MARTI-775954 format. One record per residue (C-alpha): x, y, z; residue in one letter. Coordinates in pm, whole numbers, padded with zeros to 5 digits, always signed. Layout:
<lumros>
XYZA ...
</lumros>
This chain:
<lumros>
-01934+00647-02589M -01786+00307-02524E -01719+00227-02158T -01344+00193-02093P -01225-00159-02022A -01194-00249-01654A -00831-00266-01546V -00659-00386-01232I -00348-00178-01163V -00090-00286-00905A +00142-00012-00777I +00421-00131-00550D +00727+00026-00395G +00879+00137-00065P +00756+00428+00150S +00810+00783+00029G +00810+00709-00344T +00476+00884-00399G +00274+00562-00408K -00036+00679-00219S -00063+01025-00377S -00009+00882-00725T -00248+00590-00680S -00531+00807-00546K -00490+01069-00819A -00474+00813-01100V -00780+00628-00971A -00977+00954-00937A -00876+01074-01284Q -00967+00747-01455L -01282+00660-01256G -01129+00358-01084L -01161+00233-00727S -00859+00269-00498Y -00716+00049-00222L -00436+00137+00020D -00322-00206+00137T -00070-00057+00379G -00358+00096+00571A -00501-00252+00622Q -00178-00376+00777Y -00168-00065+00991R -00529-00128+01093A -00465-00483+01212I -00152-00358+01394T -00359-00083+01561W -00613-00346+01673W -00339-00563+01822M -00179-00269+02006V -00518-00178+02152N -00586-00535+02254N -00249-00576+02428D -00123-00850+02198V +00245-00929+02254D +00393-00805+01927L +00729-00969+01999T +00556-01309+01978D +00460-01421+01624P +00251-01705+01769T +00041-01458+01969A -00004-01241+01660I -00102-01541+01447A -00359-01657+01702A -00565-01337+01667V -00500-01259+01297A -00862-01321+01203G -01034-01133+01485K -01046-00770+01369A -01323-00670+01127D -01145-00444+00876I -01349-00254+00616V -01179-00043+00348S -01368+00222+00150G -01242+00243-00210T -01343+00596-00316D -01012+00762-00415P -01151+01105-00322A -01224+00993+00034A -01075+00653+00119P -01191+00523+00455T -01088+00243+00688I -01265+00108+00994T -01187-00161+01249V -01487-00316+01423D -01688-00015+01308G -01441+00245+01443T -01286+00500+01205D -00909+00447+01237V -00783+00658+00946A -00602+00889+01190G -00493+00649+01466P -00321+00406+01226I -00072+00678+01124R +00077+00722+01472T +00446+00660+01536T +00356+00367+01762E +00168+00184+01485V +00434+00275+01225T +00710+00127+01440S +00524-00202+01486K +00358-00267+01150V +00657-00451+00997S +00662-00706+01281A +00288-00771+01250V +00284-00781+00869S +00570-01032+00861A +00353-01300+01027V +00224-01541+00756P -00123-01575+00911E -00166-01197+00904V -00055-01176+00541R -00290-01460+00441A -00584-01288+00611R -00516-00945+00459I -00430-01087+00115T -00769-01263+00101D -00938-00933+00192L -00745-00745-00078Q -00827-01000-00349R -01194-00989-00257S -01202-00608-00284I -01019-00610-00619A -01254-00876-00757K -01557-00667-00659G -01438-00348-00830A -01654-00340-01142G -01481-00058-01332A -01134-00160-01218G -00910-00060-00931I -00570+00081-00842V -00419-00124-00558V -00105+00008-00388E +00127-00176-00156G +00448-00374-00138R +00360-00719-00271D +00060-00655-00496I +00218-00741-00831G +00415-01035-00693T +00173-01201-00448T -00171-01042-00406V -00264-00979-00770L -00002-01155-00985P -00243-01142-01282D -00298-00763-01259A -00340-00597-01600D -00065-00346-01524L +00211-00358-01263K +00412-00050-01170I +00703-00033-00926F +00786+00314-00795L +01136+00385-00666T +01326+00691-00542A +01654+00759-00365S +01651+00723+00016P +01731+01095+00044E +01434+01201-00170A +01201+00964+00011R +01311+01090+00354A +01267+01452+00248A +00913+01382+00124R +00813+01186+00432R +00959+01454+00662S +00752+01710+00474G +00439+01505+00555E +00541+01463+00920L +00585+01825+01022K +00887+01892+01243G +01042+01549+01193S +01417+01491+01160D +01512+01409+00798V +01811+01191+00898R +01605+00995+01152A +01327+00960+00895T +01574+00826+00637Q +01713+00572+00886E +01359+00457+00970A +01272+00420+00600L +01586+00217+00528V +01517-00006+00830A +01157-00058+00712R +01282-00145+00361D +01523-00399+00506R +01250-00561+00717A +00997-00569+00432D +01244-00694+00170S +01388-00971+00386S +01071-01121+00535R +01002-01479+00428K +00637-01426+00338T +00558-01193+00046S +00862-00965+00066P +00872-00619-00090L +00991-00694-00444A +00950-00577-00801K +00751-00816-01020A +00940-00939-01329D +00679-00781-01558D +00643-00451-01368A +00722-00112-01521V +00974+00064-01296E +00933+00440-01250V +01207+00629-01063D +01037+00929-00904T +01351+01089-00753T +01369+01374-01004E +00999+01388-01095L +00724+01608-00955T +00413+01433-00828L +00220+01562-01130Q +00478+01411-01366Q +00452+01074-01193V +00072+01085-01212I +00081+01171-01584E +00325+00887-01649C +00106+00631-01473V -00217+00760-01632V -00057+00716-01975T +00046+00359-01892L -00307+00274-01770V -00472+00431-02074E -00242+00233-02305E -00334-00088-02122K -00706-00006-02142R -00682+00061-02515A -00509-00273-02571A -00776-00478-02388K 
</lumros>
């Protein structure tokens, strides 16, 4: 059998659209590597919190942007992330890190550092890779073979995220998501945006399985055309 063509797939969109679940499942199903770029921004934020960096001062953030050693595992079945050799997969999901990641990721020096890391990982993925984030199709991998932008209504996104965060308040979750969208869409460096050539998929009324099937079909079509 002929080996499928290697493809680089960029999946962008705001929180709660099903990005991570879809990206991991598609990568696993098609034998591709997987990269959660949001986890990298969370990881550098976690490092700064633990090193008492003043996160209200962009200059202080910029000064230490290159210090943390961040390593991302790309197995979709068991993605890993370490900072200076420490497993931070759990700690980076805390409310404290979540509330501060937009401020850290808005700093140009941080974005430049993490973007270089992401491009290096994508380049090294022999069979291809699914990379999920907020600026992959527009900034990180503008030449990706396939760009997908997932959307969903704020209400649907809040309900999904509240389901992940047991016991959380749906209204408060929705307000936090909208605030994060505003911060990510309005930052000067690499804002959250849909690439001109991206395929938009509205997941509001779709089950996760339907979204996965839709994206798998798009990737397979792209592979066949290469």
